[in-house]
C-alpha positions, 0 to 999 in steps of 0.5 A: 270145539265145534260139535259135529257128531251124529247127535247133530242130526237130531239136535241144535245144541246140547250142554253135556254128554256121557258114554253109557256103554260102548256106542251108547251116548247120552246127551243132556239139556238138548235143543231138539230139531223141530223137523226131525221128530214127529211130535211137537217139540216145545221151545224152551224145554231142554230134553235129554237124548240117548243115541245107541249107535250099535242098535241104531236107536234114538230115545228122547227124555222129557225133563219130567219123564226121566224114567221112560223115553217120550219118544223112541225110533230107529235110525239109519246110519250111512257112511260116506 
């Protein structure tokens, strides 16, 4: 199955996902896109990513910081 959802705007690859609430998706073991995030994305580090499509918020969790996101930002979704 080809991965082509909204998460692919933020990541190159992910291992698994779960729906936490209506419109809130949590992706595990993601490979973040370097050019999307304003912090140094470390190669070989597998982050987790939460995408809230209702609030248009993305959160990044580092492997050693699972309780609090290391990065949070709003995003704009455009339907075409």
